[in-house]
C-alpha positions in Angstrom: 0.1 0.1 0.2 2.8 2.3 0.5 3.3 3.1 -3.7 -0.5 3.9 -3.4 0.0 6.3 -0.3 3.1 7.8 -1.8 1.1 9.1 -5.2 0.9 13.0 -5.6 -2.6 14.6 -4.4 -5.2 14.7 -7.1 -5.5 18.5 -7.4 -1.5 17.7 -8.4 -2.3 15.1 -11.0 -5.2 17.5 -12.7 -3.1 20.5 -12.7 0.0 18.6 -14.5 -1.8 16.4 -16.8 -4.5 19.4 -17.9 -7.8 17.7 -17.0 -10.1 20.4 -16.8 -13.6 18.7 -16.7 -15.7 18.8 -19.4 -19.2 19.2 -19.3 -19.8 17.6 -22.6 -18.6 14.1 -20.5 -20.7 15.0 -17.7 -17.1 15.1 -16.0 -16.9 16.7 -12.0 -14.1 14.9 -10.0 -13.8 14.1 -6.8 -11.1 14.9 -4.9 -11.8 14.2 -1.0 -9.8 10.6 -0.7 -11.8 10.6 2.5 -15.4 10.4 0.8 -14.1 8.4 -2.2 -12.9 5.9 0.3 -16.1 6.2 2.2 -17.6 5.1 -1.3 -15.4 2.4 -1.6 -16.4 0.8 1.7 -20.1 1.1 0.8 -19.4 -1.2 -1.9 -19.1 -4.2 0.6 -16.2 -6.9 0.8 -13.7 -5.8 -2.0 -10.7 -8.1 -1.0 -12.1 -11.1 -3.4 -14.0 -9.3 -5.7 -13.2 -7.5 -9.1 -14.5 -3.9 -9.1 -15.9 -2.1 -12.1 -15.5 1.6 -12.3 -16.9 3.9 -15.0 -15.2 7.1 -15.9 -12.9 6.7 -13.2 -11.4 10.2 -14.5 -8.4 11.1 -12.6 -8.6 7.7 -10.4 -9.8 9.6 -7.0 -12.3 6.6 -6.1 -9.9 4.4 -8.4 -7.2 4.6 -5.3 -10.1 4.3 -2.8 -10.9 1.0 -4.1 -7.0 0.1 -4.4 -6.6 1.1 -0.8 -9.4 -0.7 0.5 -8.2 -3.5 -0.7 -9.7 -4.3 -4.1 -8.6 -7.5 -5.5 -8.2 -6.3 -9.0 -10.0 -2.9 -10.2 -11.3 -2.7 -13.9 -11.1 0.8 -14.8 -13.7 1.7 -18.4 -12.4 5.5 -18.8 -13.7 8.0 -22.6 -11.5 10.7 -22.1 -7.7 9.8 -23.3 -6.1 12.5 -21.0 -7.4 11.2 -18.2 -5.0 7.7 -19.1 -2.1 8.7 -18.3 -2.7 9.9 -14.5 -4.7 6.2 -14.5 -1.0 4.7 -15.7 0.5 6.2 -12.5 -1.9 4.2 -10.4 -1.5 1.1 -12.2 2.1 1.7 -11.5 1.9 2.2 -8.1 -0.5 -0.9 -7.7 1.0 -3.6 -10.1 -1.3 -6.2 -11.7 -4.2 -4.8 -9.7 -5.6 -2.3 -11.9 -7.0 -2.7 -15.7 -7.4 0.1 -17.6 -10.2 0.5 -20.9 -10.1 3.1 -23.1 -13.4 3.7 -24.4 -16.9 4.6 -24.2 -18.7 2.2 -21.1 -21.8 1.6 -23.1 -20.1 -0.2 -25.9 -18.2 -2.5 -23.7 -19.2 -6.0 -22.7 -18.7 -5.4 -19.3 -19.8 -9.0 -18.7 -16.7 -10.7 -20.5 -14.6 -8.7 -18.1 -15.0 -10.7 -15.2 -14.6 -14.1 -14.5 -15.6 -14.3 -10.8 -17.0 -12.7 -7.9 -17.8 -8.6 -9.4 -18.8 -4.9 -7.9 -19.8 -2.5 -10.1 -18.5 0.8 -8.4 -18.6 4.5 -9.7 -19.2 8.4 -9.7 -21.1 7.8 -12.8 -21.0 11.2 -15.5 -24.1 12.6 -15.5 -24.9 12.3 -18.6 -24.4 8.3 -18.9 -25.9 7.4 -15.7 -29.0 6.6 -16.5 -28.5 4.9 -19.5 -25.8 2.7 -18.0 -28.2 1.8 -15.1 -31.4 0.7 -17.4 -28.7 -1.8 -19.4 -27.6 -3.3 -15.8 -30.9 -3.5 -14.6 -31.9 -5.1 -18.0 -28.6 -7.6 -18.0 -29.3 -11.6 -18.8 -29.1 -14.0 -17.4 -30.8 -13.0 -13.9 -29.1 -13.1 -11.6 -26.3 -11.0 -12.6 -22.9 -11.4 -12.8 -22.2 -8.2 -10.5 -22.9 -8.8 -6.6 -23.7 -5.3 -6.1 -23.4 -1.8 -7.7 -22.5 1.4 -5.6 -23.6 4.5 -8.0 -23.3 8.1 -7.4 -26.4 10.1 -9.3 -27.3 13.8 -9.4 -29.8 13.5 -5.8 -33.0 13.8 -8.0 -32.4 10.6 -9.9 -31.2 8.7 -6.8 -34.7 10.0 -5.5 -36.7 8.7 -8.4 -34.7 5.3 -8.4 -35.5 4.9 -4.3 -39.1 6.4 -4.7 -42.0 4.0 -3.3 -45.4 3.8 -4.9 -48.1 6.8 -4.7 -45.7 9.6 -5.0 -44.8 11.8 -8.0 -41.2 10.2 -7.9 -42.5 6.9 -8.6 -41.8 5.8 -12.5 -39.9 3.6 -15.5 -36.6 3.9 -13.1 -38.0 3.0 -10.1 -40.0 0.3 -11.2 -37.1 -1.1 -13.3 -34.9 -0.5 -10.5 -37.0 -2.0 -7.1 -38.1 -4.7 -9.5 -34.9 -6.6 -9.9 -32.4 -5.1 -7.1 -33.2 -3.6 -3.6 -32.1 0.1 -4.4 -31.0 2.2 -0.8 -29.8 5.9 -0.9 -26.7 5.6 1.7 -25.7 9.1 2.2 -25.4 12.8 0.0 -22.4 14.5 -1.4 -22.5 18.3 -1.1 -21.4 20.3 -4.5 -18.4 21.7 -3.0 -16.4 18.1 -2.3 -16.6 18.2 -6.5 -14.5 20.3 -9.0 -16.0 21.9 -10.6 -18.9 22.1 -8.3 -22.3 20.7 -9.7 -25.5 23.0 -9.1 -26.9 20.0 -7.4 -26.5 17.6 -4.5 -25.5 13.9 -5.6 -26.0 11.0 -3.6 -24.4 7.1 -3.6 -27.0 4.2 -4.4 -26.4 0.8 -3.4 -28.5 -1.7 -5.5 -28.5 -5.2 -4.1 -29.8 -7.8 -6.9 -32.7 -9.6 -5.7 -32.3 -13.4 -6.4 -36.0 -13.8 -7.6 -37.4 -10.8 -9.1 -41.0 -11.3 -9.6 -41.4 -13.7 -13.3 -41.3 -10.8 -15.8 -40.0 -10.2 -19.7 -37.3 -7.2 -19.6 -38.6 -5.5 -22.9 -42.4 -6.1 -21.9 -42.5 -4.2 -18.7 -40.6 -1.6 -20.6 -42.9 -1.4 -23.1 -45.7 -0.6 -20.4 -43.9 1.1 -18.0 -43.0 3.8 -20.9 -46.9 3.6 -21.8 -48.0 4.4 -18.1 -45.5 7.0 -17.3 -45.2 8.9 -20.6 -48.9 10.2 -19.8 -48.7 9.9 -16.0 -51.3 12.3 -15.5 -53.7 10.4 -17.6 -55.8 7.2 -16.1 -54.9 4.2 -17.0 -57.4 2.9 -19.6 -56.1 6.4 -21.3 -52.2 5.9 -21.2 -52.0 2.3 -22.0 -53.8 2.9 -25.3 -50.2 3.9 -26.5 -49.8 -0.1 -26.8 -52.3 -0.3 -29.6 -54.2 -2.8 -27.2 -57.5 -3.3 -25.9 -56.5 -1.5 -22.8 -59.7 -2.3 -21.2 -59.7 -6.0 -21.3 -55.8 -6.0 -20.4 -56.8 -4.0 -17.0 -59.6 -6.4 -16.7 -57.0 -9.3 -16.9 -54.5 -8.0 -14.7 -56.9 -6.6 -11.9 -56.4 -3.3 -12.0 -58.8 -0.2 -11.8 -59.2 1.5 -15.4 -59.3 4.7 -13.5 -55.9 4.6 -11.5 -53.2 6.4 -12.7 -49.5 4.4 -12.8 -47.8 5.9 -9.9 -50.2 4.3 -7.4 -49.6 1.0 -9.0 -46.6 -1.1 -7.4 -43.9 -3.3 -8.7 -46.1 -6.6 -9.0 -48.7 -4.5 -10.8 -46.8 -3.7 -13.5 -45.1 -7.2 -13.6 -48.8 -8.7 -14.0 -49.4 -6.3 -16.7 -46.0 -7.2 -18.6 -46.9 -11.2 -18.7 -50.3 -10.0 -20.3 -48.6 -8.7 -23.2 -48.7 -10.8 -26.5 
């Protein structure tokens, strides 16, 4: 661990490599090692797992994961400017860090690991939701990862963990809670980042459910997109975009056609999805 501890402070690394954060890449660098180590510890046991990290930037969380004992970290970074900084970390932790240049949305992450794995990341804001949905749609299930510990804008985190019945409950909550148990762990203030975003961030831990309610992923996507696409309307109206007999569909599912989407629970949406042709 001495070599990792001897690495220069992240502010010096950013200055040395000219790593001004780019809004186009959704970058906000987290420099406080106390916070990054707190995120790493929140991910769970790291010693016997490969950790997949998305958008490591200059490597603040990468260092923390290694310092907290991660057996191996696979870091996927799109910004080529950050690669020399990550190479410094790799040299300080021989054999424990693999750097993959490229777009995380185009990488087959399951193929990167052969044993127990976790996902931990300060996700770039502009790809956070697409990446989460992709992981939630992983087939087969249970997935290749034992958990996900991810940072989002607070508003997105609230939508992920929202209970049914409230305004925040929507498609993201249904998909997240159908296959995982999401828990908001703690918030991180804007001042902890460089540059400081305009919003508070939240760290969310996802534990995959071993046996989610039986349901086809694509069918659930269709139902939630239709139901929440016009969330102010009653289901008998909002579900008409499915081009089906809406009244018969809701009757077969035992759901009141005058209800609105946010009043349903996960089981209701799964029943609707199973009834789609």
